[in-house]
Predicted model as a PDB file, atoms N, CA, C, CB and O in Angstrom, pLDDT in the B-factor column:
MODEL        1                                                                  
ATOM      1  N   MET A   1      22.124 -14.689 -54.770  1.00 47.00           N  
ATOM      2  CA  MET A   1      23.218 -15.894 -55.096  1.00 47.00           C  
ATOM      3  C   MET A   1      23.076 -17.250 -54.305  1.00 47.00           C  
ATOM      4  CB  MET A   1      24.728 -15.368 -54.744  1.00 47.00           C  
ATOM      5  O   MET A   1      22.811 -17.214 -53.104  1.00 47.00           O  
ATOM      6  N   TRP A   2      23.226 -18.282 -54.876  1.00 51.00           N  
ATOM      7  CA  TRP A   2      23.118 -19.565 -53.968  1.00 51.00           C  
ATOM      8  C   TRP A   2      24.803 -19.911 -53.908  1.00 51.00           C  
ATOM      9  CB  TRP A   2      22.007 -21.001 -54.767  1.00 51.00           C  
ATOM     10  O   TRP A   2      25.572 -19.916 -54.870  1.00 51.00           O  
ATOM     11  N   SER A   3      25.085 -20.159 -52.666  1.00 62.00           N  
ATOM     12  CA  SER A   3      26.395 -20.706 -52.274  1.00 62.00           C  
ATOM     13  C   SER A   3      26.150 -22.411 -52.540  1.00 62.00           C  
ATOM     14  CB  SER A   3      26.798 -20.242 -50.529  1.00 62.00           C  
ATOM     15  O   SER A   3      25.256 -23.222 -52.298  1.00 62.00           O  
ATOM     16  N   ARG A   4      27.419 -22.428 -53.144  1.00 62.00           N  
ATOM     17  CA  ARG A   4      27.924 -23.967 -52.898  1.00 62.00           C  
ATOM     18  C   ARG A   4      27.316 -24.472 -51.629  1.00 62.00           C  
ATOM     19  CB  ARG A   4      29.605 -24.108 -52.751  1.00 62.00           C  
ATOM     20  O   ARG A   4      26.394 -25.286 -51.688  1.00 62.00           O  
ATOM     21  N   GLY A   5      27.660 -24.148 -50.771  1.00 67.00           N  
ATOM     22  CA  GLY A   5      26.986 -24.747 -49.454  1.00 67.00           C  
ATOM     23  C   GLY A   5      25.726 -24.775 -49.197  1.00 67.00           C  
ATOM     24  O   GLY A   5      25.364 -25.748 -48.535  1.00 67.00           O  
ATOM     25  N   ARG A   6      24.887 -23.985 -49.517  1.00 70.00           N  
ATOM     26  CA  ARG A   6      23.776 -23.385 -49.578  1.00 70.00           C  
ATOM     27  C   ARG A   6      23.064 -24.648 -50.264  1.00 70.00           C  
ATOM     28  CB  ARG A   6      23.815 -21.943 -50.308  1.00 70.00           C  
ATOM     29  O   ARG A   6      22.569 -25.590 -49.645  1.00 70.00           O  
ATOM     30  N   VAL A   7      23.108 -24.479 -51.767  1.00 70.00           N  
ATOM     31  CA  VAL A   7      22.971 -25.748 -52.496  1.00 70.00           C  
ATOM     32  C   VAL A   7      23.069 -27.172 -52.078  1.00 70.00           C  
ATOM     33  CB  VAL A   7      23.755 -25.690 -53.321  1.00 70.00           C  
ATOM     34  O   VAL A   7      22.246 -28.025 -52.410  1.00 70.00           O  
ATOM     35  N   SER A   8      24.150 -27.398 -51.308  1.00 76.00           N  
ATOM     36  CA  SER A   8      24.199 -28.928 -50.988  1.00 76.00           C  
ATOM     37  C   SER A   8      23.215 -29.354 -49.927  1.00 76.00           C  
ATOM     38  CB  SER A   8      25.625 -29.352 -50.489  1.00 76.00           C  
ATOM     39  O   SER A   8      22.606 -30.423 -49.883  1.00 76.00           O  
ATOM     40  N   ALA A   9      23.145 -28.082 -48.861  1.00 79.00           N  
ATOM     41  CA  ALA A   9      22.157 -28.297 -47.465  1.00 79.00           C  
ATOM     42  C   ALA A   9      21.105 -28.497 -48.041  1.00 79.00           C  
ATOM     43  CB  ALA A   9      21.930 -27.122 -46.344  1.00 79.00           C  
ATOM     44  O   ALA A   9      20.498 -29.475 -47.605  1.00 79.00           O  
ATOM     45  N   SER A  10      20.573 -27.905 -48.950  1.00 82.00           N  
ATOM     46  CA  SER A  10      19.372 -28.015 -50.088  1.00 82.00           C  
ATOM     47  C   SER A  10      18.786 -29.341 -50.544  1.00 82.00           C  
ATOM     48  CB  SER A  10      19.857 -27.431 -51.377  1.00 82.00           C  
ATOM     49  O   SER A  10      17.738 -29.907 -50.233  1.00 82.00           O  
ATOM     50  N   PHE A  11      19.949 -29.728 -51.524  1.00 81.00           N  
ATOM     51  CA  PHE A  11      19.754 -30.833 -51.907  1.00 81.00           C  
ATOM     52  C   PHE A  11      19.977 -32.171 -50.727  1.00 81.00           C  
ATOM     53  CB  PHE A  11      20.583 -30.821 -53.059  1.00 81.00           C  
ATOM     54  O   PHE A  11      19.489 -33.277 -50.956  1.00 81.00           O  
ATOM     55  N   CYS A  12      20.533 -31.970 -49.849  1.00 84.00           N  
ATOM     56  CA  CYS A  12      20.639 -33.308 -48.638  1.00 84.00           C  
ATOM     57  C   CYS A  12      19.026 -33.177 -47.785  1.00 84.00           C  
ATOM     58  CB  CYS A  12      22.331 -32.947 -47.161  1.00 84.00           C  
ATOM     59  O   CYS A  12      18.352 -34.044 -47.228  1.00 84.00           O  
ATOM     60  N   LEU A  13      18.736 -31.310 -48.032  1.00 88.00           N  
ATOM     61  CA  LEU A  13      16.978 -32.059 -47.409  1.00 88.00           C  
ATOM     62  C   LEU A  13      15.960 -32.228 -48.115  1.00 88.00           C  
ATOM     63  CB  LEU A  13      16.160 -31.301 -46.402  1.00 88.00           C  
ATOM     64  O   LEU A  13      14.915 -32.686 -47.654  1.00 88.00           O  
ATOM     65  N   VAL A  14      16.125 -31.866 -49.395  1.00 87.00           N  
ATOM     66  CA  VAL A  14      14.908 -32.563 -50.260  1.00 87.00           C  
ATOM     67  C   VAL A  14      15.519 -34.233 -50.121  1.00 87.00           C  
ATOM     68  CB  VAL A  14      14.785 -31.846 -52.260  1.00 87.00           C  
ATOM     69  O   VAL A  14      14.699 -35.148 -50.044  1.00 87.00           O  
ATOM     70  N   ALA A  15      16.708 -34.464 -50.103  1.00 86.00           N  
ATOM     71  CA  ALA A  15      16.640 -36.062 -50.182  1.00 86.00           C  
ATOM     72  C   ALA A  15      15.989 -36.489 -49.252  1.00 86.00           C  
ATOM     73  CB  ALA A  15      17.839 -36.805 -50.140  1.00 86.00           C  
ATOM     74  O   ALA A  15      15.124 -37.334 -49.482  1.00 86.00           O  
ATOM     75  N   LEU A  16      16.226 -36.011 -47.903  1.00 89.00           N  
ATOM     76  CA  LEU A  16      16.146 -35.890 -46.322  1.00 89.00           C  
ATOM     77  C   LEU A  16      14.253 -36.651 -46.312  1.00 89.00           C  
ATOM     78  CB  LEU A  16      16.421 -33.666 -45.598  1.00 89.00           C  
ATOM     79  O   LEU A  16      13.799 -37.757 -46.019  1.00 89.00           O  
ATOM     80  N   LYS A  17      13.513 -35.082 -46.897  1.00 91.00           N  
ATOM     81  CA  LYS A  17      11.669 -35.006 -46.718  1.00 91.00           C  
ATOM     82  C   LYS A  17      11.457 -36.422 -47.609  1.00 91.00           C  
ATOM     83  CB  LYS A  17      10.628 -33.216 -47.664  1.00 91.00           C  
ATOM     84  O   LYS A  17      10.439 -37.083 -47.404  1.00 91.00           O  
ATOM     85  N   GLY A  18      12.292 -36.799 -48.450  1.00 89.00           N  
ATOM     86  CA  GLY A  18      11.983 -37.616 -49.561  1.00 89.00           C  
ATOM     87  C   GLY A  18      12.024 -39.390 -48.998  1.00 89.00           C  
ATOM     88  O   GLY A  18      11.538 -40.424 -49.455  1.00 89.00           O  
ATOM     89  N   GLU A  19      12.865 -39.064 -47.795  1.00 91.00           N  
ATOM     90  CA  GLU A  19      13.039 -40.201 -47.039  1.00 91.00           C  
ATOM     91  C   GLU A  19      13.958 -41.427 -47.637  1.00 91.00           C  
ATOM     92  CB  GLU A  19      11.706 -40.650 -46.772  1.00 91.00           C  
ATOM     93  O   GLU A  19      13.765 -42.606 -47.340  1.00 91.00           O  
ATOM     94  N   TYR A  20      15.131 -40.901 -48.651  1.00 86.00           N  
ATOM     95  CA  TYR A  20      15.711 -41.454 -49.415  1.00 86.00           C  
ATOM     96  C   TYR A  20      16.878 -41.832 -48.563  1.00 86.00           C  
ATOM     97  CB  TYR A  20      15.853 -40.755 -50.558  1.00 86.00           C  
ATOM     98  O   TYR A  20      17.462 -40.913 -47.990  1.00 86.00           O  
ATOM     99  N   LEU A  21      17.277 -42.994 -48.407  1.00 82.00           N  
ATOM    100  CA  LEU A  21      18.616 -43.398 -47.719  1.00 82.00           C  
ATOM    101  C   LEU A  21      20.202 -42.907 -48.310  1.00 82.00           C  
ATOM    102  CB  LEU A  21      18.576 -44.991 -47.765  1.00 82.00           C  
ATOM    103  O   LEU A  21      21.257 -42.767 -47.690  1.00 82.00           O  
ATOM    104  N   TRP A  22      19.899 -42.729 -49.677  1.00 82.00           N  
ATOM    105  CA  TRP A  22      21.296 -42.766 -50.025  1.00 82.00           C  
ATOM    106  C   TRP A  22      20.927 -41.660 -51.237  1.00 82.00           C  
ATOM    107  CB  TRP A  22      22.040 -44.446 -50.460  1.00 82.00           C  
ATOM    108  O   TRP A  22      19.984 -41.822 -52.012  1.00 82.00           O  
ATOM    109  N   ALA A  23      21.746 -40.623 -51.260  1.00 81.00           N  
ATOM    110  CA  ALA A  23      22.255 -39.508 -52.604  1.00 81.00           C  
ATOM    111  C   ALA A  23      23.435 -39.495 -52.824  1.00 81.00           C  
ATOM    112  CB  ALA A  23      22.038 -38.024 -52.485  1.00 81.00           C  
ATOM    113  O   ALA A  23      24.311 -39.988 -52.114  1.00 81.00           O  
ATOM    114  N   TRP A  24      23.581 -38.851 -53.966  1.00 77.00           N  
ATOM    115  CA  TRP A  24      24.597 -38.501 -54.903  1.00 77.00           C  
ATOM    116  C   TRP A  24      24.704 -37.285 -55.629  1.00 77.00           C  
ATOM    117  CB  TRP A  24      24.601 -39.331 -55.741  1.00 77.00           C  
ATOM    118  O   TRP A  24      24.184 -37.086 -56.727  1.00 77.00           O  
ATOM    119  N   SER A  25      25.430 -36.433 -54.952  1.00 76.00           N  
ATOM    120  CA  SER A  25      25.722 -35.413 -55.761  1.00 76.00           C  
ATOM    121  C   SER A  25      26.752 -35.512 -56.720  1.00 76.00           C  
ATOM    122  CB  SER A  25      25.949 -34.457 -55.074  1.00 76.00           C  
ATOM    123  O   SER A  25      27.742 -36.231 -56.584  1.00 76.00           O  
ATOM    124  N   ASN A  26      26.400 -34.435 -58.160  1.00 70.00           N  
ATOM    125  CA  ASN A  26      27.336 -34.375 -59.057  1.00 70.00           C  
ATOM    126  C   ASN A  26      27.865 -32.555 -59.328  1.00 70.00           C  
ATOM    127  CB  ASN A  26      26.640 -35.196 -60.394  1.00 70.00           C  
ATOM    128  O   ASN A  26      27.286 -31.878 -60.177  1.00 70.00           O  
ATOM    129  N   THR A  27      28.800 -32.086 -58.628  1.00 63.00           N  
ATOM    130  CA  THR A  27      28.545 -30.909 -58.808  1.00 63.00           C  
ATOM    131  C   THR A  27      29.726 -30.223 -59.257  1.00 63.00           C  
ATOM    132  CB  THR A  27      27.997 -30.420 -57.756  1.00 63.00           C  
ATOM    133  O   THR A  27      30.150 -29.096 -59.001  1.00 63.00           O  
ATOM    134  N   CYS A  28      30.409 -31.674 -60.392  1.00 65.00           N  
ATOM    135  CA  CYS A  28      31.277 -31.118 -61.588  1.00 65.00           C  
ATOM    136  C   CYS A  28      30.841 -30.371 -62.738  1.00 65.00           C  
ATOM    137  CB  CYS A  28      31.857 -32.091 -62.163  1.00 65.00           C  
ATOM    138  O   CYS A  28      29.732 -30.756 -63.108  1.00 65.00           O  
ATOM    139  N   CYS A  29      31.326 -29.429 -63.444  1.00 68.00           N  
ATOM    140  CA  CYS A  29      30.859 -29.091 -64.559  1.00 68.00           C  
ATOM    141  C   CYS A  29      31.489 -29.713 -66.151  1.00 68.00           C  
ATOM    142  CB  CYS A  29      30.971 -27.719 -64.376  1.00 68.00           C  
ATOM    143  O   CYS A  29      32.611 -30.202 -66.285  1.00 68.00           O  
ATOM    144  N   ILE A  30      30.674 -29.584 -67.038  1.00 71.00           N  
ATOM    145  CA  ILE A  30      31.407 -30.485 -67.889  1.00 71.00           C  
ATOM    146  C   ILE A  30      31.609 -29.669 -68.811  1.00 71.00           C  
ATOM    147  CB  ILE A  30      30.826 -31.731 -68.330  1.00 71.00           C  
ATOM    148  O   ILE A  30      30.817 -28.780 -69.125  1.00 71.00           O  
ATOM    149  N   GLY A  31      33.202 -29.988 -69.587  1.00 69.00           N  
ATOM    150  CA  GLY A  31      33.887 -29.414 -70.086  1.00 69.00           C  
ATOM    151  C   GLY A  31      33.465 -29.596 -71.739  1.00 69.00           C  
ATOM    152  O   GLY A  31      33.422 -30.729 -72.217  1.00 69.00           O  
ATOM    153  N   LYS A  32      33.144 -28.344 -72.604  1.00 72.00           N  
ATOM    154  CA  LYS A  32      32.465 -28.099 -73.560  1.00 72.00           C  
ATOM    155  C   LYS A  32      33.742 -27.874 -74.704  1.00 72.00           C  
ATOM    156  CB  LYS A  32      31.427 -26.919 -73.213  1.00 72.00           C  
ATOM    157  O   LYS A  32      33.706 -27.184 -75.724  1.00 72.00           O  
ATOM    158  N   GLU A  33      34.580 -28.486 -74.308  1.00 78.00           N  
ATOM    159  CA  GLU A  33      35.880 -28.090 -75.810  1.00 78.00           C  
ATOM    160  C   GLU A  33      35.862 -28.788 -76.434  1.00 78.00           C  
ATOM    161  CB  GLU A  33      37.382 -27.977 -75.801  1.00 78.00           C  
ATOM    162  O   GLU A  33      36.513 -28.400 -77.404  1.00 78.00           O  
ATOM    163  N   SER A  34      35.301 -30.267 -76.684  1.00 78.00           N  
ATOM    164  CA  SER A  34      35.296 -31.386 -77.236  1.00 78.00           C  
ATOM    165  C   SER A  34      34.036 -31.856 -77.204  1.00 78.00           C  
ATOM    166  CB  SER A  34      36.146 -32.173 -76.746  1.00 78.00           C  
ATOM    167  O   SER A  34      33.439 -32.423 -76.289  1.00 78.00           O  
ATOM    168  N   SER A  35      33.746 -31.615 -78.110  1.00 81.00           N  
ATOM    169  CA  SER A  35      32.108 -32.319 -78.630  1.00 81.00           C  
ATOM    170  C   SER A  35      32.232 -33.937 -78.438  1.00 81.00           C  
ATOM    171  CB  SER A  35      31.680 -31.990 -80.625  1.00 81.00           C  
ATOM    172  O   SER A  35      31.456 -34.414 -77.610  1.00 81.00           O  
ATOM    173  N   VAL A  36      32.987 -34.704 -79.008  1.00 81.00           N  
ATOM    174  CA  VAL A  36      33.086 -36.130 -78.547  1.00 81.00           C  
ATOM    175  C   VAL A  36      32.869 -36.412 -76.893  1.00 81.00           C  
ATOM    176  CB  VAL A  36      34.557 -36.633 -78.983  1.00 81.00           C  
ATOM    177  O   VAL A  36      31.906 -37.072 -76.501  1.00 81.00           O  
ATOM    178  N   GLY A  37      33.848 -35.853 -75.988  1.00 79.00           N  
ATOM    179  CA  GLY A  37      33.885 -36.039 -74.658  1.00 79.00           C  
ATOM    180  C   GLY A  37      32.166 -35.189 -74.033  1.00 79.00           C  
ATOM    181  O   GLY A  37      31.373 -35.820 -73.333  1.00 79.00           O  
ATOM    182  N   LEU A  38      31.915 -33.715 -74.484  1.00 81.00           N  
ATOM    183  CA  LEU A  38      30.376 -33.357 -74.061  1.00 81.00           C  
ATOM    184  C   LEU A  38      29.557 -34.710 -74.579  1.00 81.00           C  
ATOM    185  CB  LEU A  38      29.720 -31.755 -74.924  1.00 81.00           C  
ATOM    186  O   LEU A  38      29.009 -35.277 -73.634  1.00 81.00           O  
ATOM    187  N   GLN A  39      29.397 -35.209 -75.570  1.00 85.00           N  
ATOM    188  CA  GLN A  39      28.368 -36.625 -75.949  1.00 85.00           C  
ATOM    189  C   GLN A  39      28.654 -37.464 -74.819  1.00 85.00           C  
ATOM    190  CB  GLN A  39      28.747 -37.591 -77.515  1.00 85.00           C  
ATOM    191  O   GLN A  39      27.732 -37.683 -74.034  1.00 85.00           O  
ATOM    192  N   GLY A  40      29.521 -37.850 -74.660  1.00 84.00           N  
ATOM    193  CA  GLY A  40      30.263 -38.905 -73.459  1.00 84.00           C  
ATOM    194  C   GLY A  40      29.271 -38.690 -71.973  1.00 84.00           C  
ATOM    195  O   GLY A  40      28.308 -39.263 -71.463  1.00 84.00           O  
ATOM    196  N   ALA A  41      30.042 -37.655 -71.695  1.00 82.00           N  
ATOM    197  CA  ALA A  41      29.632 -36.928 -70.177  1.00 82.00           C  
ATOM    198  C   ALA A  41      28.302 -36.898 -70.521  1.00 82.00           C  
ATOM    199  CB  ALA A  41      30.290 -35.272 -69.686  1.00 82.00           C  
ATOM    200  O   ALA A  41      27.986 -38.053 -70.234  1.00 82.00           O  
ATOM    201  N   ILE A  42      27.120 -36.277 -71.016  1.00 82.00           N  
ATOM    202  CA  ILE A  42      25.681 -36.269 -71.212  1.00 82.00           C  
ATOM    203  C   ILE A  42      25.492 -37.442 -71.263  1.00 82.00           C  
ATOM    204  CB  ILE A  42      25.100 -35.609 -72.280  1.00 82.00           C  
ATOM    205  O   ILE A  42      25.536 -37.867 -70.109  1.00 82.00           O  
ATOM    206  N   GLY A  43      25.255 -38.419 -72.129  1.00 84.00           N  
ATOM    207  CA  GLY A  43      25.001 -39.846 -72.036  1.00 84.00           C  
ATOM    208  C   GLY A  43      25.555 -40.793 -70.588  1.00 84.00           C  
ATOM    209  O   GLY A  43      24.682 -41.526 -70.123  1.00 84.00           O  
ATOM    210  N   SER A  44      26.362 -40.805 -70.165  1.00 82.00           N  
ATOM    211  CA  SER A  44      26.708 -40.989 -69.093  1.00 82.00           C  
ATOM    212  C   SER A  44      25.500 -40.506 -68.355  1.00 82.00           C  
ATOM    213  CB  SER A  44      27.938 -40.451 -68.850  1.00 82.00           C  
ATOM    214  O   SER A  44      24.514 -41.211 -68.140  1.00 82.00           O  
ATOM    215  N   MET A  45      25.627 -39.339 -68.003  1.00 80.00           N  
ATOM    216  CA  MET A  45      24.896 -38.692 -66.914  1.00 80.00           C  
ATOM    217  C   MET A  45      23.332 -38.936 -67.275  1.00 80.00           C  
ATOM    218  CB  MET A  45      25.307 -37.047 -66.795  1.00 80.00           C  
ATOM    219  O   MET A  45      22.588 -39.145 -66.317  1.00 80.00           O  
ATOM    220  N   PHE A  46      22.848 -38.927 -68.410  1.00 83.00           N  
ATOM    221  CA  PHE A  46      21.440 -39.666 -69.199  1.00 83.00           C  
ATOM    222  C   PHE A  46      21.068 -41.039 -68.334  1.00 83.00           C  
ATOM    223  CB  PHE A  46      21.844 -40.223 -71.082  1.00 83.00           C  
ATOM    224  O   PHE A  46      19.935 -41.332 -67.952  1.00 83.00           O  
ATOM    225  N   ILE A  47      22.140 -41.726 -68.139  1.00 82.00           N  
ATOM    226  CA  ILE A  47      21.666 -43.148 -67.904  1.00 82.00           C  
ATOM    227  C   ILE A  47      21.514 -43.143 -66.544  1.00 82.00           C  
ATOM    228  CB  ILE A  47      22.606 -44.315 -68.380  1.00 82.00           C  
ATOM    229  O   ILE A  47      20.490 -43.779 -66.294  1.00 82.00           O  
ATOM    230  N   ARG A  48      22.179 -42.621 -65.248  1.00 80.00           N  
ATOM    231  CA  ARG A  48      22.184 -42.204 -64.413  1.00 80.00           C  
ATOM    232  C   ARG A  48      20.952 -41.907 -63.844  1.00 80.00           C  
ATOM    233  CB  ARG A  48      22.860 -41.526 -64.547  1.00 80.00           C  
ATOM    234  O   ARG A  48      20.378 -42.618 -63.019  1.00 80.00           O  
ATOM    235  N   TYR A  49      20.510 -40.749 -64.334  1.00 81.00           N  
ATOM    236  CA  TYR A  49      19.433 -40.331 -63.954  1.00 81.00           C  
ATOM    237  C   TYR A  49      18.736 -40.456 -64.224  1.00 81.00           C  
ATOM    238  CB  TYR A  49      19.236 -39.701 -63.841  1.00 81.00           C  
ATOM    239  O   TYR A  49      17.776 -39.833 -63.770  1.00 81.00           O  
ATOM    240  N   GLN A  50      18.586 -41.522 -65.358  1.00 84.00           N  
ATOM    241  CA  GLN A  50      17.010 -42.005 -65.672  1.00 84.00           C  
ATOM    242  C   GLN A  50      16.917 -43.316 -65.091  1.00 84.00           C  
ATOM    243  CB  GLN A  50      16.568 -42.121 -67.342  1.00 84.00           C  
ATOM    244  O   GLN A  50      15.781 -43.777 -65.205  1.00 84.00           O  
ATOM    245  N   GLU A  51      17.936 -44.255 -64.363  1.00 83.00           N  
ATOM    246  CA  GLU A  51      17.984 -45.193 -63.549  1.00 83.00           C  
ATOM    247  C   GLU A  51      17.355 -44.814 -61.726  1.00 83.00           C  
ATOM    248  CB  GLU A  51      19.528 -45.581 -63.739  1.00 83.00           C  
ATOM    249  O   GLU A  51      16.831 -45.560 -60.899  1.00 83.00           O  
ATOM    250  N   SER A  52      17.713 -43.353 -61.672  1.00 84.00           N  
ATOM    251  CA  SER A  52      17.459 -42.153 -60.458  1.00 84.00           C  
ATOM    252  C   SER A  52      15.802 -42.641 -59.797  1.00 84.00           C  
ATOM    253  CB  SER A  52      17.404 -40.134 -61.356  1.00 84.00           C  
ATOM    254  O   SER A  52      14.942 -43.171 -60.500  1.00 84.00           O  
ATOM    255  N   ASN A  53      15.675 -42.401 -58.697  1.00 86.00           N  
ATOM    256  CA  ASN A  53      13.957 -42.276 -58.213  1.00 86.00           C  
ATOM    257  C   ASN A  53      13.827 -40.592 -58.264  1.00 86.00           C  
ATOM    258  CB  ASN A  53      13.531 -43.027 -56.235  1.00 86.00           C  
ATOM    259  O   ASN A  53      12.795 -39.920 -58.292  1.00 86.00           O  
ATOM    260  N   LEU A  54      15.326 -40.117 -58.266  1.00 83.00           N  
ATOM    261  CA  LEU A  54      14.718 -38.697 -57.971  1.00 83.00           C  
ATOM    262  C   LEU A  54      16.290 -37.386 -58.688  1.00 83.00           C  
ATOM    263  CB  LEU A  54      14.342 -38.614 -55.651  1.00 83.00           C  
ATOM    264  O   LEU A  54      17.392 -37.021 -58.280  1.00 83.00           O  
ATOM    265  N   ALA A  55      15.686 -37.215 -59.521  1.00 81.00           N  
ATOM    266  CA  ALA A  55      16.731 -35.846 -59.928  1.00 81.00           C  
ATOM    267  C   ALA A  55      16.634 -34.388 -59.536  1.00 81.00           C  
ATOM    268  CB  ALA A  55      16.719 -35.641 -61.336  1.00 81.00           C  
ATOM    269  O   ALA A  55      15.628 -33.689 -59.663  1.00 81.00           O  
ATOM    270  N   ILE A  56      17.603 -34.079 -59.127  1.00 78.00           N  
ATOM    271  CA  ILE A  56      17.070 -32.934 -58.827  1.00 78.00           C  
ATOM    272  C   ILE A  56      18.543 -31.252 -59.270  1.00 78.00           C  
ATOM    273  CB  ILE A  56      16.559 -33.314 -56.912  1.00 78.00           C  
ATOM    274  O   ILE A  56      19.650 -30.924 -58.842  1.00 78.00           O  
ATOM    275  N   ALA A  57      17.760 -30.839 -60.098  1.00 74.00           N  
ATOM    276  CA  ALA A  57      18.763 -29.852 -60.901  1.00 74.00           C  
ATOM    277  C   ALA A  57      19.335 -28.370 -59.852  1.00 74.00           C  
ATOM    278  CB  ALA A  57      17.725 -29.212 -62.462  1.00 74.00           C  
ATOM    279  O   ALA A  57      18.874 -27.839 -58.841  1.00 74.00           O  
ATOM    280  N   TYR A  58      20.378 -28.140 -60.598  1.00 71.00           N  
ATOM    281  CA  TYR A  58      20.650 -26.876 -59.701  1.00 71.00           C  
ATOM    282  C   TYR A  58      21.247 -26.004 -61.192  1.00 71.00           C  
ATOM    283  CB  TYR A  58      22.037 -27.178 -58.084  1.00 71.00           C  
ATOM    284  O   TYR A  58      22.154 -26.414 -61.917  1.00 71.00           O  
ATOM    285  N   LEU A  59      20.315 -24.494 -61.415  1.00 69.00           N  
ATOM    286  CA  LEU A  59      20.338 -24.382 -63.201  1.00 69.00           C  
ATOM    287  C   LEU A  59      21.227 -22.498 -62.256  1.00 69.00           C  
ATOM    288  CB  LEU A  59      17.848 -24.400 -64.694  1.00 69.00           C  
ATOM    289  O   LEU A  59      20.776 -21.430 -61.841  1.00 69.00           O  
ATOM    290  N   THR A  60      22.493 -23.101 -62.365  1.00 70.00           N  
ATOM    291  CA  THR A  60      23.204 -21.629 -62.201  1.00 70.00           C  
ATOM    292  C   THR A  60      22.952 -20.172 -62.998  1.00 70.00           C  
ATOM    293  CB  THR A  60      24.569 -21.886 -62.496  1.00 70.00           C  
ATOM    294  O   THR A  60      23.257 -19.048 -62.600  1.00 70.00           O  
ATOM    295  N   ASP A  61      22.351 -20.525 -64.147  1.00 69.00           N  
ATOM    296  CA  ASP A  61      21.856 -19.461 -64.514  1.00 69.00           C  
ATOM    297  C   ASP A  61      20.490 -18.913 -64.403  1.00 69.00           C  
ATOM    298  CB  ASP A  61      22.127 -19.478 -65.471  1.00 69.00           C  
ATOM    299  O   ASP A  61      20.100 -18.111 -65.252  1.00 69.00           O  
ATOM    300  N   LEU A  62      19.750 -19.272 -63.447  1.00 69.00           N  
ATOM    301  CA  LEU A  62      18.973 -18.680 -62.726  1.00 69.00           C  
ATOM    302  C   LEU A  62      18.804 -18.703 -61.311  1.00 69.00           C  
ATOM    303  CB  LEU A  62      18.127 -18.900 -63.150  1.00 69.00           C  
ATOM    304  O   LEU A  62      19.182 -19.392 -60.364  1.00 69.00           O  
ATOM    305  N   SER A  63      17.841 -17.335 -61.586  1.00 72.00           N  
ATOM    306  CA  SER A  63      17.495 -16.641 -59.827  1.00 72.00           C  
ATOM    307  C   SER A  63      16.670 -17.401 -59.027  1.00 72.00           C  
ATOM    308  CB  SER A  63      16.641 -15.153 -59.748  1.00 72.00           C  
ATOM    309  O   SER A  63      15.949 -18.359 -59.302  1.00 72.00           O  
ATOM    310  N   GLU A  64      16.909 -16.776 -57.908  1.00 71.00           N  
ATOM    311  CA  GLU A  64      15.161 -17.702 -57.088  1.00 71.00           C  
ATOM    312  C   GLU A  64      14.333 -17.550 -57.147  1.00 71.00           C  
ATOM    313  CB  GLU A  64      14.657 -17.854 -55.988  1.00 71.00           C  
ATOM    314  O   GLU A  64      13.476 -18.346 -56.764  1.00 71.00           O  
ATOM    315  N   ASN A  65      13.928 -15.610 -58.045  1.00 76.00           N  
ATOM    316  CA  ASN A  65      12.926 -15.325 -58.918  1.00 76.00           C  
ATOM    317  C   ASN A  65      12.201 -15.673 -59.797  1.00 76.00           C  
ATOM    318  CB  ASN A  65      13.073 -14.830 -59.262  1.00 76.00           C  
ATOM    319  O   ASN A  65      10.989 -15.576 -59.986  1.00 76.00           O  
ATOM    320  N   ASP A  66      13.469 -16.325 -60.637  1.00 73.00           N  
ATOM    321  CA  ASP A  66      13.299 -16.751 -62.518  1.00 73.00           C  
ATOM    322  C   ASP A  66      11.884 -17.858 -62.351  1.00 73.00           C  
ATOM    323  CB  ASP A  66      15.223 -17.963 -63.436  1.00 73.00           C  
ATOM    324  O   ASP A  66      11.763 -18.339 -61.224  1.00 73.00           O  
ATOM    325  N   THR A  67      11.247 -18.109 -62.986  1.00 73.00           N  
ATOM    326  CA  THR A  67      10.518 -19.381 -63.411  1.00 73.00           C  
ATOM    327  C   THR A  67      10.584 -19.940 -64.712  1.00 73.00           C  
ATOM    328  CB  THR A  67       9.241 -19.232 -63.234  1.00 73.00           C  
ATOM    329  O   THR A  67      10.799 -19.295 -65.739  1.00 73.00           O  
ATOM    330  N   LEU A  68      10.378 -21.253 -64.629  1.00 64.00           N  
ATOM    331  CA  LEU A  68      10.922 -22.411 -66.134  1.00 64.00           C  
ATOM    332  C   LEU A  68       9.323 -21.758 -67.129  1.00 64.00           C  
ATOM    333  CB  LEU A  68      10.853 -25.138 -65.579  1.00 64.00           C  
ATOM    334  O   LEU A  68       9.321 -21.647 -68.355  1.00 64.00           O  
ATOM    335  N   VAL A  69       8.436 -21.506 -66.463  1.00 68.00           N  
ATOM    336  CA  VAL A  69       6.954 -21.629 -66.916  1.00 68.00           C  
ATOM    337  C   VAL A  69       6.902 -20.117 -67.946  1.00 68.00           C  
ATOM    338  CB  VAL A  69       5.667 -21.640 -65.308  1.00 68.00           C  
ATOM    339  O   VAL A  69       7.263 -19.012 -67.541  1.00 68.00           O  
ATOM    340  N   GLY A  70       6.416 -20.383 -69.198  1.00 59.00           N  
ATOM    341  CA  GLY A  70       6.415 -19.607 -69.665  1.00 59.00           C  
ATOM    342  C   GLY A  70       8.084 -19.061 -70.983  1.00 59.00           C  
ATOM    343  O   GLY A  70       8.259 -18.476 -72.052  1.00 59.00           O  
ATOM    344  N   ASN A  71       8.767 -19.664 -70.069  1.00 49.00           N  
ATOM    345  CA  ASN A  71      10.220 -19.245 -71.156  1.00 49.00           C  
ATOM    346  C   ASN A  71      10.362 -20.205 -72.529  1.00 49.00           C  
ATOM    347  CB  ASN A  71      11.913 -19.562 -70.184  1.00 49.00           C  
ATOM    348  O   ASN A  71      11.286 -20.017 -73.321  1.00 49.00           O  
TER     349      ASN A  71                                                      
ENDMDL                                                                          
END                                                                             
């Protein structure tokens, strides 16, 4: 299992290796209680990610040995 510190360190290493001078990490979860709030949060995040040069996603429900290919 990945710890929050390990995920943050990995994020920083990826940004550094890509020679990015600035990096932003959003570690907050989106509340799913309100569909209006959920829609607004996803829309806001989409705009930020769409305008970025690189987006890194940490999917908490996958382990290091999982793959997205064929799933």
